[in-house]
GULOVEX-448977 format. One record per residue: residue number from 0; residue in one letter; chain; x, y, z of N, C-alpha, C, O in turn. Coordinates in nm, 4 decimals, m for minus. Layout:
BEGIN
SITE    i  aa  ch       n.u       n.v       n.w      ca.u      ca.v      ca.w       c.u       c.v       c.w       o.u       o.v       o.w
SITE  NUM   a   A         X         Y         Z         X         Y         Z         X         Y         Z         X         Y         Z
...
//
This chain:
BEGIN
SITE    i  aa  ch       n.u       n.v       n.w      ca.u      ca.v      ca.w       c.u       c.v       c.w       o.u       o.v       o.w
SITE    0   x   A   11.6409   13.8043  m12.0964   11.7416   13.7019  m12.1219   11.6873   13.6067  m12.2263   11.5722   13.5639  m12.2178
SITE    1   x   A   11.7681   13.5737  m12.3236   11.7233   13.4806  m12.4276   11.8006   13.3496  m12.4131   11.9130   13.3461  m12.3631
SITE    2   x   A   11.7366   13.2433  m12.4585   11.7966   13.1109  m12.4529   11.7940   13.0501  m12.5917   11.6960   13.0633  m12.6650
SITE    3   x   A   11.9015   12.9843  m12.6264   11.9050   12.9132  m12.7542   11.8215   12.7869  m12.7391   11.8291   12.7184  m12.6371
SITE    4   x   A   11.7445   12.7574  m12.8375   11.6605   12.6380  m12.8350   11.7442   12.5197  m12.8790   11.7860   12.5123  m12.9946
SITE    5   x   A   11.7692   12.4268  m12.7875   11.8458   12.3064  m12.8165   11.7599   12.1894  m12.7748   11.7220   12.1788  m12.6581
SITE    6   x   A   11.7287   12.1018  m12.8678   11.6461   11.9864  m12.8345   11.7302   11.8601  m12.8374   11.8245   11.8470  m12.9154
SITE    7   x   A   11.6936   11.7692  m12.7515   11.7594   11.6383  m12.7479   11.6519   11.5341  m12.7284   11.5531   11.5579  m12.6590
SITE    8   x   A   11.6704   11.4211  m12.7881   11.5733   11.3133  m12.7754   11.6335   11.2038  m12.6889   11.7417   11.1532  m12.7186
SITE    9   x   A   11.5639   11.1673  m12.5822   11.6055   11.0594  m12.4941   11.5125   10.9431  m12.5200   11.3918   10.9557  m12.4993
SITE   10   x   A   11.5646   10.8307  m12.5643   11.4814   10.7184  m12.6045   11.4648   10.6211  m12.4885   11.5633   10.5754  m12.4303
SITE   11   x   A   11.3403   10.5896  m12.4553   11.3041   10.4916  m12.3539   11.2112   10.3926  m12.4209   11.0926   10.4210  m12.4379
SITE   12   x   A   11.2627   10.2768  m12.4593   11.1784   10.1810  m12.5303   11.1395   10.2401  m12.6640   11.2261   10.2778  m12.7429
SITE   13   x   A   11.0087   10.2488  m12.6907   10.9595   10.3041  m12.8168   10.9163   10.4486  m12.8029   10.8520   10.5013  m12.8936
SITE   14   x   A   10.9492   10.5152  m12.6921   10.9061   10.6525  m12.6730   11.0262   10.7452  m12.6763   11.1398   10.7037  m12.6535
SITE   15   x   A   10.9991   10.8696  m12.7048   11.1045   10.9689  m12.7148   11.0618   11.0908  m12.6352   10.9551   11.1469  m12.6601
SITE   16   x   A   11.1439   11.1323  m12.5398   11.1145   11.2502  m12.4597   11.2064   11.3617  m12.5055   11.3245   11.3387  m12.5315
SITE   17   x   A   11.1525   11.4835  m12.5157   11.2304   11.5964  m12.5618   11.2588   11.6911  m12.4471   11.1733   11.7145  m12.3618
SITE   18   x   A   11.3792   11.7452  m12.4455   11.4173   11.8418  m12.3438   11.4881   11.9565  m12.4132   11.5507   11.9376  m12.5175
SITE   19   x   A   11.4781   12.0768  m12.3550   11.5533   12.1892  m12.4102   11.6244   12.2608  m12.2967   11.6016   12.2314  m12.1794
SITE   20   x   A   11.7114   12.3561  m12.3330   11.7901   12.4217  m12.2299   11.7257   12.5488  m12.1777   11.7872   12.6182  m12.0968
SITE   21   x   A   11.6051   12.5824  m12.2201   11.5358   12.7002  m12.1690   11.4683   12.6634  m12.0369   11.3727   12.5859  m12.0370
SITE   22   x   A   11.5154   12.7169  m11.9252   11.4593   12.6761  m11.7965   11.3187   12.7283  m11.7761   11.2837   12.8356  m11.8254
SITE   23   x   A   11.2370   12.6517  m11.7025   11.1047   12.6977  m11.6631   11.1152   12.7573  m11.5254   11.1985   12.7168  m11.4442
SITE   24   x   A   11.0294   12.8545  m11.4998   11.0252   12.9109  m11.3665   10.9671   12.8073  m11.2719   10.8776   12.7311  m11.3084
SITE   25   x   A   11.0192   12.8055  m11.1497   10.9715   12.7090  m11.0511   10.8229   12.7311  m11.0262   10.7767   12.8443  m11.0117
SITE   26   x   A   10.7493   12.6207  m11.0217   10.6058   12.6286  m10.9964   10.5245   12.6590  m11.1211   10.4017   12.6635  m11.1141
SITE   27   x   A   10.5894   12.6801  m11.2347   10.5179   12.7109  m11.3573   10.4407   12.5886  m11.4029   10.4967   12.4792  m11.4103
SITE   28   x   A   10.3144   12.6055  m11.4332   10.2271   12.4957  m11.4726   10.2025   12.5071  m11.6227   10.0919   12.5392  m11.6661
SITE   29   x   A   10.3061   12.4807  m11.7008   10.3019   12.4999  m11.8449   10.2746   12.3674  m11.9147   10.3383   12.2663  m11.8849
SITE   30   x   A   10.1791   12.3685  m12.0084   10.1465   12.2488  m12.0856   10.2563   12.2249  m12.1880   10.2894   12.3152  m12.2648
SITE   31   x   A   10.3136   12.1044  m12.1906   10.4169   12.0762  m12.2902   10.3583   12.0767  m12.4312   10.2399   12.0489  m12.4506
SITE   32   x   A   10.4405   12.1078  m12.5266   10.3957   12.1112  m12.6651   10.4068   11.9726  m12.7268   10.5049   11.9013  m12.7054
SITE   33   x   A   10.3049   11.9354  m12.8036   10.3056   11.8066  m12.8719   10.4059   11.8111  m12.9864   10.4117   11.9091  m13.0607
SITE   34   x   A   10.4839   11.7064  m13.0002   10.5797   11.6962  m13.1086   10.5030   11.6668  m13.2371   10.4386   11.5625  m13.2490
SITE   35   x   A   10.5098   11.7581  m13.3323   10.4332   11.7439  m13.4560   10.4735   11.6201  m13.5350   10.3931   11.5667  m13.6114
SITE   36   x   A   10.5979   11.5736  m13.5174   10.6452   11.4580  m13.5933   10.5895   11.3272  m13.5388   10.5956   11.2246  m13.6065
SITE   37   x   A   10.5357   11.3295  m13.4179   10.4867   11.2069  m13.3562   10.3553   11.2359  m13.2855   10.3484   11.3250  m13.2009
SITE   38   x   A   10.2520   11.1617  m13.3195   10.1228   11.1795  m13.2534   10.1249   11.1002  m13.1234   10.1485   10.9794  m13.1240
SITE   39   x   A   10.1007   11.1674  m13.0141   10.1051   11.1035  m12.8836    9.9640   11.0981  m12.8258    9.9141   11.1984  m12.7748
SITE   40   x   A    9.8995   10.9817  m12.8333    9.7652   10.9662  m12.7801    9.7644   10.9056  m12.6407    9.6756   10.9350  m12.5608
SITE   41   x   A    9.8621   10.8217  m12.6110    9.8656   10.7506  m12.4846    9.9522   10.8234  m12.3826   10.0502   10.8881  m12.4195
SITE   42   x   A    9.9169   10.8134  m12.2553   10.0089   10.8634  m12.1530   10.1405   10.7868  m12.1638   10.1421   10.6713  m12.2062
SITE   43   x   A   10.2496   10.8505  m12.1260   10.3811   10.7865  m12.1286   10.4325   10.7732  m11.9862   10.4250   10.8677  m11.9077
SITE   44   x   A   10.4849   10.6548  m11.9531   10.5361   10.6264  m11.8201   10.6886   10.6282  m11.8229   10.7507   10.5697  m11.9115
SITE   45   x   A   10.7479   10.6959  m11.7250   10.8927   10.7031  m11.7114   10.9284   10.6809  m11.5647   10.8510   10.7164  m11.4758
SITE   46   x   A   11.0442   10.6228  m11.5396   11.0999   10.6110  m11.4051   11.0033   10.5433  m11.3079   10.9899   10.5876  m11.1938
SITE   47   x   A   10.9362   10.4372  m11.3510   10.8472   10.3602  m11.2632   10.9342   10.2806  m11.1670   11.0148   10.1979  m11.2095
SITE   48   x   A   10.9179   10.3055  m11.0374   10.9970   10.2355  m10.9365   10.9083   10.1821  m10.8253   10.8056   10.2405  m10.7908
SITE   49   x   A   10.9507   10.0704  m10.7709   10.8888   10.0100  m10.6530   11.0038    9.9800  m10.5578   11.0961    9.9068  m10.5934
SITE   50   x   A   10.9989   10.0366  m10.4353   11.1066   10.0128  m10.3395   11.0497    9.9872  m10.2015   10.9577   10.0574  m10.1595
SITE   51   x   A   11.1006    9.8905  m10.1310   11.1928    9.7873  m10.1761   11.1173    9.6774  m10.2511   10.9942    9.6749  m10.2506
SITE   52   x   A   11.1908    9.5870  m10.3150   11.1275    9.4743  m10.3839   11.1445    9.3439  m10.3069   11.0845    9.2427  m10.3430
SITE   53   x   A   11.2253    9.3452  m10.2017   11.2361    9.2291  m10.1126   11.2363    9.2814   m9.9692   11.2866    9.3901   m9.9408
SITE   54   x   A   11.1794    9.2023   m9.8807   11.1748    9.2417   m9.7400   11.1660    9.1189   m9.6518   11.1386    9.0087   m9.6994
SITE   55   x   A   11.1893    9.1384   m9.5230   11.1810    9.0289   m9.4273   11.0346    8.9893   m9.4085   10.9440    9.0576   m9.4564
SITE   56   x   A   11.0131    8.8795   m9.3391   10.8777    8.8304   m9.3157   10.7925    8.9312   m9.2384   10.6697    8.9242   m9.2417
SITE   57   x   A   10.8575    9.0249   m9.1690   10.7837    9.1232   m9.0897   10.7127    9.2263   m9.1764   10.6306    9.3029   m9.1258
SITE   58   x   A   10.7428    9.2298   m9.3066   10.6842    9.3296   m9.3951   10.7505    9.4639   m9.3726   10.8330    9.4779   m9.2823
SITE   59   x   A   10.7158    9.5624   m9.4531   10.7702    9.6969   m9.4349   10.6955    9.7914   m9.5283   10.6091    9.7506   m9.6060
SITE   60   x   A   10.7311    9.9172   m9.5183   10.6695   10.0167   m9.6067   10.7233    9.9982   m9.7478   10.8418    9.9715   m9.7680
SITE   61   x   A   10.6343   10.0128   m9.8441   10.6707   10.0041   m9.9850   10.6278   10.1358  m10.0499   10.5231   10.1908  m10.0155
SITE   62   x   A   10.7080   10.1859  m10.1430   10.6761   10.3102  m10.2129   10.6759   10.2844  m10.3628   10.7686   10.2244  m10.4172
SITE   63   x   A   10.5709   10.3305  m10.4280   10.5562   10.3192  m10.5729   10.5600   10.4609  m10.6287   10.4896   10.5494  m10.5800
SITE   64   x   A   10.6418   10.4819  m10.7301   10.6585   10.6143  m10.7893   10.6664   10.6014  m10.9407   10.7232   10.5052  m10.9925
SITE   65   x   A   10.6089   10.6991  m11.0122   10.6146   10.6988  m11.1582   10.6005   10.8419  m11.2100   10.5266   10.9228  m11.1540
SITE   66   x   A   10.6724   10.8710  m11.3170   10.6560   10.9987  m11.3873   10.5653   10.9708  m11.5062   10.5875   10.8756  m11.5810
SITE   67   x   A   10.4620   11.0550  m11.5236   10.3678   11.0372  m11.6340   10.3622   11.1662  m11.7138   10.3489   11.2751  m11.6579
SITE   68   x   A   10.3728   11.1521  m11.8463   10.3596   11.2652  m11.9376   10.2440   11.2362  m12.0318   10.2357   11.1280  m12.0900
SITE   69   x   A   10.1548   11.3336  m12.0464   10.0463   11.3220  m12.1429   10.0095   11.4622  m12.1897    9.9839   11.5506  m12.1080
SITE   70   x   A   10.0069   11.4821  m12.3194    9.9867   11.6144  m12.3764    9.8420   11.6606  m12.3709    9.8139   11.7774  m12.3976
SITE   71   x   A    9.7492   11.5708  m12.3367    9.6100   11.6089  m12.3182    9.5758   11.6231  m12.1703    9.4677   11.6712  m12.1364
SITE   72   x   A    9.6658   11.5821  m12.0827    9.6455   11.5908  m11.9390    9.6167   11.4545  m11.8773    9.5354   11.3776  m11.9285
SITE   73   x   A    9.6842   11.4261  m11.7675    9.6657   11.3000  m11.6957    9.5422   11.3129  m11.6079    9.5273   11.4096  m11.5331
SITE   74   x   A    9.4543   11.2148  m11.6179    9.3318   11.2141  m11.5372    9.3525   11.1355  m11.4077    9.3218   11.1858  m11.2996
SITE   75   x   A    9.4039   11.0133  m11.4173    9.4270   10.9313  m11.2984    9.5514   10.8454  m11.3159    9.5868   10.8056  m11.4269
SITE   76   x   A    9.6165   10.8180  m11.2042    9.7265   10.7220  m11.1999    9.6956   10.6292  m11.0834    9.6729   10.6738  m10.9710
SITE   77   x   A    9.6953   10.5004  m11.1118    9.6557   10.3997  m11.0134    9.7674   10.2982  m10.9966    9.8230   10.2488  m11.0947
SITE   78   x   A    9.8003   10.2670  m10.8704    9.8917   10.1560  m10.8405    9.8048   10.0331  m10.8168    9.7023   10.0408  m10.7491
SITE   79   x   A    9.8454    9.9217  m10.8720    9.7693    9.7973  m10.8568    9.8586    9.6951  m10.7875    9.9626    9.6556  m10.8402
SITE   80   x   A    9.8159    9.6528  m10.6678    9.8851    9.5473  m10.5943    9.8217    9.4153  m10.6347    9.7006    9.3973  m10.6222
SITE   81   x   A    9.9038    9.3232  m10.6832    9.8568    9.1901  m10.7209    9.9000    9.0955  m10.6093   10.0190    9.0707  m10.5900
SITE   82   x   A    9.8025    9.0434  m10.5367    9.8308    8.9566  m10.4220    9.8749    8.8182  m10.4697    9.8517    8.7822  m10.5851
SITE   83   x   A    9.9383    8.7406  m10.3815    9.9858    8.6071  m10.4209    9.8751    8.5175  m10.4772    9.9037    8.4278  m10.5565
SITE   84   x   A    9.7491    8.5400  m10.4377    9.6380    8.4597  m10.4899    9.5833    8.5150  m10.6215    9.4862    8.4614  m10.6749
SITE   85   x   A    9.6444    8.6216  m10.6745    9.6019    8.6793  m10.8018    9.5028    8.7932  m10.7887    9.4786    8.8645  m10.8861
SITE   86   x   A    9.4448    8.8125  m10.6714    9.3494    8.9224  m10.6504    9.4221    9.0556  m10.6663    9.5341    9.0728  m10.6181
SITE   87   x   A    9.3561    9.1501  m10.7349    9.4167    9.2810  m10.7587    9.3482    9.3872  m10.6734    9.2256    9.3911  m10.6623
SITE   88   x   A    9.4303    9.4732  m10.6133    9.3807    9.5826  m10.5298    9.4323    9.7147  m10.5857    9.5487    9.7490  m10.5648
SITE   89   x   A    9.3467    9.7903  m10.6573    9.3901    9.9195  m10.7107    9.3740   10.0316  m10.6082    9.2815   10.0298  m10.5269
SITE   90   x   A    9.4648   10.1289  m10.6130    9.4563   10.2452  m10.5253    9.5097   10.3671  m10.6015    9.6122   10.3588  m10.6692
SITE   91   x   A    9.4392   10.4802  m10.5897    9.4791   10.6024  m10.6594    9.6084   10.6586  m10.6022    9.6271   10.6648  m10.4807
SITE   92   x   A    9.6967   10.6992  m10.6917    9.8231   10.7607  m10.6521    9.8042   10.9120  m10.6489    9.7125   10.9651  m10.7115
SITE   93   x   A    9.8915   10.9811  m10.5756    9.8854   11.1263  m10.5600    9.9978   11.1907  m10.6400   10.1118   11.1441  m10.6378
SITE   94   x   A    9.9643   11.2984  m10.7109   10.0697   11.3728  m10.7809   10.1485   11.4510  m10.6762   10.0910   11.5299  m10.6012
SITE   95   x   A   10.2801   11.4292  m10.6711   10.3645   11.4935  m10.5709   10.4489   11.6065  m10.6284   10.5049   11.6864  m10.5533
SITE   96   x   A   10.4584   11.6138  m10.7619   10.5306   11.7243  m10.8245   10.4883   11.7344  m10.9706   10.4303   11.6418  m11.0273
SITE   97   x   A   10.5190   11.8494  m11.0298   10.4889   11.8706  m11.1707   10.3456   11.9138  m11.1933   10.2791   11.9656  m11.1035
SITE   98   x   A   10.2992   11.8914  m11.3158   10.1662   11.9346  m11.3575   10.0848   11.8156  m11.4061   10.1334   11.7025  m11.4074
SITE   99   x   A    9.9619   11.8413  m11.4457    9.8774   11.7339  m11.4972    9.9276   11.6815  m11.6311    9.8840   11.5751  m11.6752
SITE  100   x   A   10.0178   11.7531  m11.6966   10.0740   11.7110  m11.8247   10.2080   11.6414  m11.8100   10.2483   11.5643  m11.8971
SITE  101   x   A   10.2776   11.6685  m11.6995   10.4117   11.6153  m11.6791   10.4396   11.6169  m11.5292   10.4857   11.7171  m11.4746
SITE  102   x   A   10.4115   11.5062  m11.4645   10.4273   11.5063  m11.3193   10.4713   11.3722  m11.2647   10.4781   11.2722  m11.3362
SITE  103   x   A   10.5014   11.3731  m11.1344   10.5382   11.2504  m11.0643   10.4266   11.2150  m10.9673   10.3786   11.2994  m10.8916
SITE  104   x   A   10.3864   11.0884  m10.9712   10.2827   11.0353  m10.8820   10.3484   10.9352  m10.7897   10.4419   10.8652  m10.8286
SITE  105   x   A   10.2981   10.9283  m10.6649   10.3594   10.8401  m10.5660   10.2539   10.7933  m10.4656   10.1536   10.8604  m10.4410
SITE  106   x   A   10.2805   10.6760  m10.4088   10.1996   10.6234  m10.2985   10.2861   10.5272  m10.2182   10.3744   10.4609  m10.2726
SITE  107   x   A   10.2596   10.5205  m10.0882   10.3293   10.4265   m9.9995   10.2262   10.3534   m9.9154   10.1192   10.4068   m9.8861
SITE  108   x   A   10.2588   10.2314   m9.8769   10.1751   10.1561   m9.7843   10.2627   10.0529   m9.7146   10.3778   10.0315   m9.7528
SITE  109   x   A   10.2073    9.9895   m9.6124   10.2792    9.8872   m9.5374   10.2409    9.7501   m9.5929   10.1234    9.7137   m9.5960
SITE  110   x   A   10.3414    9.6750   m9.6364   10.3180    9.5370   m9.6794   10.2971    9.4532   m9.5545   10.3693    9.4700   m9.4562
SITE  111   x   A   10.1994    9.3629   m9.5566   10.1693    9.2853   m9.4363   10.2753    9.1803   m9.4043   10.3524    9.1373   m9.4901
SITE  112   x   A   10.2757    9.1417   m9.2788   10.3659    9.0372   m9.2300   10.3294    8.9040   m9.2945   10.2119    8.8753   m9.3178
SITE  113   x   A   10.4297    8.8240   m9.3228   10.4095    8.6895   m9.3744   10.4193    8.5938   m9.2562   10.5264    8.5786   m9.1974
SITE  114   x   A   10.3091    8.5297   m9.2212   10.3089    8.4382   m9.1067   10.3423    8.2947   m9.1462   10.3547    8.2079   m9.0599
SITE  115   x   A   10.3568    8.2693   m9.2763   10.3918    8.1355   m9.3232   10.5416    8.1203   m9.3406   10.6165    8.2175   m9.3311
SITE  116   x   A   10.5847    7.9975   m9.3661   10.7280    7.9715   m9.3819   10.7760    7.9930   m9.5257   10.8960    8.0080   m9.5485
SITE  117   x   A   10.6854    7.9946   m9.6218   10.7222    8.0158   m9.7627   10.7111    8.1647   m9.7979   10.6245    8.2345   m9.7452
SITE  118   x   A   10.7988    8.2135   m9.8870   10.7905    8.3541   m9.9283   10.6560    8.3829   m9.9973   10.5982    8.2957  m10.0622
SITE  119   x   A   10.6085    8.5054   m9.9819   10.4896    8.5517  m10.0539   10.5366    8.6454  m10.1644   10.6126    8.7391  m10.1395
SITE  120   x   A   10.4909    8.6194  m10.2865   10.5324    8.6997  m10.4008   10.4123    8.7809  m10.4486   10.3088    8.7260  m10.4864
SITE  121   x   A   10.4288    8.9119  m10.4457   10.3276    9.0065  m10.4896   10.3731    9.0673  m10.6221   10.4889    9.0521  m10.6609
SITE  122   x   A   10.2839    9.1350  m10.6904   10.3178    9.2123  m10.8087   10.2661    9.3534  m10.7904   10.1669    9.3745  m10.7207
SITE  123   x   A   10.3317    9.4498  m10.8519   10.2862    9.5884  m10.8500   10.2994    9.6421  m10.9911   10.4028    9.6248  m11.0555
SITE  124   x   A   10.1940    9.7076  m11.0391   10.1995    9.7764  m11.1681   10.1216    9.9067  m11.1547   10.0462    9.9254  m11.0591
SITE  125   x   A   10.1402    9.9963  m11.2508   10.0651   10.1219  m11.2505    9.9872   10.1359  m11.3798   10.0261   10.0845  m11.4846
SITE  126   x   A    9.8755   10.2073  m11.3690    9.7889   10.2351  m11.4841    9.7623   10.3841  m11.4862    9.7141   10.4399  m11.3876
SITE  127   x   A    9.7934   10.4501  m11.5983    9.7694   10.5935  m11.6132    9.6650   10.6158  m11.7212    9.6708   10.5548  m11.8280
SITE  128   x   A    9.5690   10.7037  m11.6929    9.4638   10.7399  m11.7890    9.4683   10.8895  m11.8133    9.4964   10.9678  m11.7226
SITE  129   x   A    9.4401   10.9286  m11.9375    9.4384   11.0717  m11.9674    9.2952   11.1229  m11.9782    9.1997   11.0471  m11.9612
SITE  130   x   A    9.2816   11.2517  m12.0065    9.1499   11.3146  m12.0120    9.0652   11.2648  m12.1289    8.9444   11.2885  m12.1319
SITE  131   x   A    9.1269   11.1961  m12.2253    9.0525   11.1371  m12.3373    9.0189   10.9899  m12.3113    8.9692   10.9206  m12.4000
SITE  132   x   A    9.0464   10.9428  m12.1894    9.0239   10.8043  m12.1466    9.1137   10.7024  m12.2168    9.0812   10.5838  m12.2212
SITE  133   x   A    9.2261   10.7481  m12.2716    9.3280   10.6554  m12.3179    9.4075   10.6144  m12.1946    9.4252   10.6942  m12.1026
SITE  134   x   A    9.4551   10.4913  m12.1925    9.5335   10.4488  m12.0774    9.6485   10.3590  m12.1202    9.6501   10.3028  m12.2297
SITE  135   x   A    9.7444   10.3480  m12.0292    9.8603   10.2623  m12.0483    9.8888   10.1949  m11.9144    9.8688   10.2535  m11.8080
SITE  136   x   A    9.9363   10.0701  m11.9221    9.9683    9.9929  m11.8017   10.1153    9.9530  m11.8081   10.1645    9.9099  m11.9124
SITE  137   x   A   10.1838    9.9678  m11.6970   10.3259    9.9321  m11.6894   10.3438    9.7812  m11.6843   10.2472    9.7064  m11.6699
SITE  138   x   A   10.4676    9.7380  m11.6963   10.5029    9.5999  m11.6665   10.4847    9.5790  m11.5157   10.4765    9.6756  m11.4399
SITE  139   x   A   10.4786    9.4556  m11.4739   10.4629    9.4238  m11.3320   10.5987    9.4067  m11.2662   10.6866    9.3394  m11.3199
SITE  140   x   A   10.6154    9.4683  m11.1494   10.7363    9.4536  m11.0688   10.7039    9.3559  m10.9561   10.6000    9.3680  m10.8911
SITE  141   x   A   10.7920    9.2597  m10.9330   10.7721    9.1594  m10.8291   10.8222    9.2106  m10.6944   10.9298    9.2696  m10.6850
SITE  142   x   A   10.7424    9.1871  m10.5907   10.7800    9.2214  m10.4532   10.7693    9.0934  m10.3704   10.6642    9.0293  m10.3687
SITE  143   x   A   10.8765    9.0562  m10.3024   10.8792    8.9324  m10.2249   10.8898    8.9624  m10.0757   10.9779    9.0361  m10.0314
SITE  144   x   A   10.7970    8.9029   m9.9990   10.8029    8.9088   m9.8534   10.8512    8.7707   m9.8082   10.7836    8.6701   m9.8296
SITE  145   x   A   10.9679    8.7676   m9.7461   11.0302    8.6403   m9.7073   10.9396    8.5604   m9.6137   10.8535    8.6151   m9.5447
SITE  146   x   A   10.9621    8.4297   m9.6141   10.8903    8.3426   m9.5215   10.9441    8.3576   m9.3802   11.0593    8.3957   m9.3598
SITE  147   x   A   10.8608    8.3276   m9.2849   10.9000    8.3360   m9.1447   11.0012    8.2255   m9.1146   10.9752    8.1095   m9.1465
SITE  148   x   A   11.1156    8.2578   m9.0541   11.2154    8.1550   m9.0225   11.1585    8.0516   m8.9256   11.0781    8.0832   m8.8379
SITE  149   x   A   11.2019    7.9291   m8.9438   11.1535    7.8199   m8.8579   11.1791    7.8492   m8.7107   11.1003    7.8086   m8.6253
SITE  150   x   A   11.2869    7.9184   m8.6800   11.3193    7.9478   m8.5396   11.2166    8.0409   m8.4756   11.2095    8.0494   m8.3530
SITE  151   x   A   11.1374    8.1106   m8.5563   11.0364    8.2016   m8.5022   10.9019    8.1340   m8.4795   10.8118    8.1931   m8.4199
SITE  152   x   A   10.8877    8.0098   m8.5269   10.7634    7.9365   m8.5026   10.7704    7.8757   m8.3630   10.8748    7.8254   m8.3217
SITE  153   x   A   10.6599    7.8805   m8.2915   10.6564    7.8199   m8.1577   10.6469    7.6695   m8.1728   10.5654    7.6177   m8.2492
SITE  154   x   A   10.7312    7.6012   m8.0991   10.7296    7.4556   m8.1026   10.6218    7.4070   m8.0062   10.6025    7.4652   m7.8995
SITE  155   x   A   10.5521    7.3005   m8.0438   10.4490    7.2503   m7.9530   10.5107    7.2034   m7.8217   10.6214    7.1496   m7.8184
SITE  156   x   A   10.4387    7.2245   m7.7174   10.4862    7.1831   m7.5853   10.4726    7.0317   m7.5750   10.3651    6.9754   m7.5958
SITE  157   x   A   10.5837    6.9678   m7.5427   10.5835    6.8217   m7.5273   10.5462    6.7893   m7.3827   10.5961    6.8515   m7.2889
SITE  158   x   A   10.4556    6.6886   m7.3660   10.4222    6.6520   m7.2287   10.5459    6.5956   m7.1572   10.6274    6.5248   m7.2161
SITE  159   x   A   10.5562    6.6285   m7.0324   10.6686    6.5804   m6.9530   10.6467    6.4330   m6.9191   10.5371    6.3932   m6.8799
SITE  160   x   A   10.7515    6.3530   m6.9344   10.7339    6.2118   m6.8952   10.7154    6.2073   m6.7427   10.7797    6.2808   m6.6678
SITE  161   x   A   10.6311    6.1243   m6.7030   10.6088    6.1163   m6.5585   10.4997    6.0166   m6.5258   10.4558    5.9388   m6.6104
SITE  162   x   A   10.4577    6.0211   m6.4019   10.3544    5.9287   m6.3550   10.2188    5.9778   m6.3976   10.1962    6.0978   m6.4131
SITE  163   x   A   10.1294    5.8847   m6.4163    9.9905    5.9185   m6.4452    9.9065    5.8888   m6.3280    9.7853    5.9103   m6.3318
//
């Protein structure tokens, strides 16, 4: 069976992804071809998502997902949690589909409970590195854990009026 080669360019910011109508066999681990018209040295990030971005004070599971394309091969993809105090906690993401040249990476964790009355605002970003040690970092996505409602705070016990 033959397929006509049809290319289309999908523009995301300053990057261009190419697709054709020739299907790949499922599970095929084929290295994408570099576009001769454009030199691609950096990994490219697509479909970076963080869900959810708001939650109750009780916290909940958060999932970070990103598609990374690199024509030399992706070496590592790291999710970075930026805590409200600015401290950064990096953690390696796992490739859940695709190949080292074009795949989806994902990680989930439980955001902690907020015991204070004010919301806690976190940041999440991803960093992808290729086999040549070039890297790219995404924009930061804000994640807010609501403050604990006043009705959930225990009120101090008032002494009972009475005789001493």
